[in-house]
Backbone as JSON, one array per atom type, in Angstrom:
{
  "sequence": "XXXXXXXXXXXXXXXXXXXXXXXXXXXXXXXXXXXXXXXXXXXXXXXXXXXXXXXXXXXXXXXXXXXXXXXXXXXXXXXX",
  "N": [[41.59, -86.49, 91.44], [38.7, -84.57, 91.55], [37.15, -81.76, 90.06], [34.63, -79.96, 89.27], [32.19, -77.76, 87.77], [29.64, -78.5, 87.22], [27.85, -81.55, 87.41], [28.28, -84.62, 85.55], [25.89, -85.91, 83.14], [23.45, -87.94, 84.67], [24.71, -88.12, 87.1], [23.53, -86.53, 89.0], [22.56, -85.24, 92.22], [20.09, -86.86, 93.99], [17.28, -85.98, 95.69], [15.04, -87.0, 98.34], [12.45, -86.23, 97.64], [12.43, -86.28, 94.92], [13.55, -84.13, 93.57], [16.51, -82.7, 92.06], [20.06, -81.98, 92.16], [22.59, -80.43, 90.34], [24.75, -78.84, 90.58], [26.98, -77.11, 92.86], [25.77, -74.74, 93.73], [23.05, -75.29, 93.37], [22.75, -77.33, 95.24], [23.28, -75.91, 97.62], [21.13, -74.07, 97.57], [18.95, -75.81, 97.9], [19.59, -76.91, 100.41], [19.23, -74.66, 102.02], [16.47, -74.39, 102.09], [15.69, -76.7, 103.27], [14.41, -78.7, 105.93], [15.65, -79.28, 109.29], [15.22, -81.89, 110.06], [14.93, -83.25, 107.6], [17.51, -82.74, 106.59], [19.05, -84.27, 108.37], [18.34, -86.77, 107.52], [19.98, -87.19, 105.43], [22.5, -86.6, 106.42], [24.16, -87.79, 109.12], [25.27, -89.56, 112.09], [25.94, -91.93, 110.89], [26.27, -91.56, 108.17], [27.1, -89.38, 105.35], [25.65, -88.13, 102.91], [25.92, -85.93, 101.2], [28.65, -85.35, 101.27], [29.6, -87.74, 100.07], [28.5, -87.52, 97.48], [29.63, -85.09, 96.52], [32.37, -85.8, 96.66], [32.51, -87.97, 94.84], [31.47, -86.97, 92.45], [31.63, -84.15, 91.96], [33.46, -82.25, 93.41], [36.27, -82.99, 94.93], [37.99, -81.76, 96.8], [36.36, -79.87, 98.12], [34.53, -81.67, 99.18], [36.12, -82.99, 101.07], [36.35, -80.97, 102.96], [33.82, -80.84, 104.1], [33.38, -83.3, 105.14], [33.17, -84.3, 107.85], [31.16, -82.75, 108.9], [28.2, -82.27, 110.61], [26.15, -80.55, 111.02], [23.66, -78.47, 109.74], [23.74, -75.62, 109.37], [26.47, -75.07, 109.66], [27.47, -76.6, 107.55], [26.33, -75.26, 105.37], [27.69, -72.81, 105.57], [30.29, -73.63, 105.01], [30.06, -74.48, 102.41], [29.69, -72.22, 100.9]],
  "CA": [[40.91, -85.35, 92.04], [37.6, -84.07, 90.71], [36.79, -80.37, 90.29], [33.71, -79.59, 88.2], [31.13, -76.79, 88.09], [28.37, -79.21, 87.04], [28.09, -82.99, 87.28], [27.97, -85.26, 84.27], [24.53, -86.45, 83.11], [23.26, -89.17, 85.43], [25.37, -88.02, 88.4], [22.83, -85.56, 89.83], [22.15, -85.68, 93.55], [18.63, -87.04, 94.01], [16.67, -85.82, 97.0], [13.94, -87.93, 98.58], [11.23, -85.77, 96.98], [12.6, -86.39, 93.48], [14.32, -83.01, 93.05], [17.92, -83.02, 91.85], [21.06, -80.91, 92.14], [23.67, -80.69, 89.41], [25.84, -77.93, 90.9], [27.09, -76.72, 94.27], [24.78, -73.69, 93.97], [21.75, -75.95, 93.51], [22.77, -78.02, 96.53], [23.16, -74.87, 98.65], [19.75, -73.56, 97.54], [18.08, -76.84, 98.48], [19.9, -76.99, 101.84], [18.65, -73.48, 102.69], [15.02, -74.62, 102.24], [15.5, -78.01, 103.88], [14.25, -78.76, 107.38], [16.72, -80.0, 109.99], [14.87, -83.31, 110.03], [15.3, -83.77, 106.28], [18.97, -82.7, 106.52], [19.6, -85.4, 109.11], [18.12, -88.02, 106.79], [21.13, -87.29, 104.52], [23.74, -86.43, 107.17], [24.02, -88.19, 110.52], [26.47, -90.26, 112.57], [26.19, -93.11, 110.05], [26.53, -91.26, 106.76], [27.04, -88.0, 104.87], [25.36, -88.3, 101.49], [26.43, -84.78, 100.45], [30.08, -85.61, 101.14], [29.79, -88.81, 99.07], [28.18, -87.0, 96.14], [30.67, -84.13, 96.15], [33.61, -86.54, 96.46], [32.45, -88.85, 93.67], [30.91, -86.39, 91.22], [31.74, -82.71, 91.72], [34.62, -81.53, 93.92], [36.83, -83.78, 96.03], [38.55, -80.87, 97.83], [35.22, -79.36, 98.89], [34.0, -82.82, 99.91], [36.97, -83.22, 102.24], [36.08, -79.93, 103.96], [32.53, -81.08, 104.79], [33.31, -84.73, 105.46], [32.74, -84.58, 109.22], [30.18, -81.76, 109.33], [26.89, -82.89, 110.87], [25.24, -79.44, 111.31], [23.25, -77.85, 108.49], [24.25, -74.24, 109.29], [27.92, -75.13, 109.44], [27.69, -77.09, 106.21], [26.03, -74.17, 104.44], [28.78, -71.84, 105.65], [31.47, -74.21, 104.37], [29.79, -74.65, 100.98], [29.65, -70.92, 100.22]],
  "C": [[39.87, -84.81, 91.05], [37.34, -82.62, 91.09], [35.95, -79.92, 89.1], [32.74, -78.52, 88.69], [29.76, -77.48, 88.08], [28.68, -80.69, 86.84], [27.77, -83.47, 85.87], [26.52, -85.75, 84.3], [24.46, -87.79, 83.83], [23.9, -89.15, 86.8], [24.7, -87.02, 89.34], [22.56, -86.13, 91.22], [20.64, -85.74, 93.55], [18.14, -86.97, 95.45], [15.48, -86.76, 97.12], [12.65, -87.54, 97.85], [11.32, -85.79, 95.46], [13.35, -85.23, 92.85], [15.77, -83.44, 92.9], [18.78, -81.77, 91.98], [22.18, -81.35, 91.21], [24.91, -79.86, 89.73], [25.87, -77.67, 92.41], [26.02, -75.69, 94.61], [23.38, -74.29, 94.16], [21.66, -76.7, 94.82], [22.58, -77.02, 97.66], [21.73, -74.34, 98.72], [18.79, -74.54, 98.19], [18.32, -76.96, 99.98], [19.26, -75.84, 102.61], [17.16, -73.69, 102.97], [14.7, -75.89, 103.02], [15.33, -77.91, 105.39], [15.44, -79.49, 107.99], [16.47, -81.5, 109.95], [15.27, -83.94, 108.69], [16.83, -83.81, 106.14], [19.57, -83.93, 107.19], [19.26, -86.77, 108.48], [19.24, -88.26, 105.78], [22.46, -87.29, 105.27], [23.49, -86.77, 108.62], [25.28, -88.95, 110.94], [26.86, -91.44, 111.7], [26.59, -92.78, 108.63], [26.55, -89.75, 106.51], [26.89, -88.1, 103.35], [25.91, -87.14, 100.65], [27.94, -84.9, 100.24], [30.33, -86.64, 100.03], [29.56, -88.29, 97.67], [29.26, -86.02, 95.68], [31.97, -84.85, 95.82], [33.6, -87.31, 95.14], [32.12, -88.13, 92.37], [31.28, -84.93, 90.94], [33.08, -82.09, 92.15], [35.2, -82.25, 95.14], [37.4, -82.91, 97.14], [37.44, -80.31, 98.72], [34.62, -80.49, 99.74], [34.81, -83.06, 101.18], [36.7, -82.2, 103.34], [34.78, -80.19, 104.74], [32.37, -82.51, 105.29], [32.73, -85.02, 106.84], [31.71, -83.59, 109.76], [28.81, -82.42, 109.46], [25.8, -81.84, 111.13], [24.93, -78.69, 110.01], [23.81, -76.44, 108.33], [25.75, -74.21, 108.99], [28.23, -75.62, 108.04], [27.42, -76.0, 105.18], [27.17, -73.15, 104.41], [30.02, -72.36, 104.91], [31.3, -74.38, 102.85], [29.79, -73.34, 100.22], [31.0, -70.48, 99.75]]
}
């Protein structure tokens, strides 16, 4: 089980535009500014990149809570 405040160097989440997130707070801030279209490039019926990153690098318990979330507003609410 992983539970960290910040990922290890090299484990940052990399967004398509080159920005990164090292913490849950940084992920939430980016999600708030992200369009629905961009969100669905990371989360759709085929994948959930945020779940994978949280599970592998930051917080497995939190990852399990958002595993099946496909809606940006609901994901933001669950990440707070």
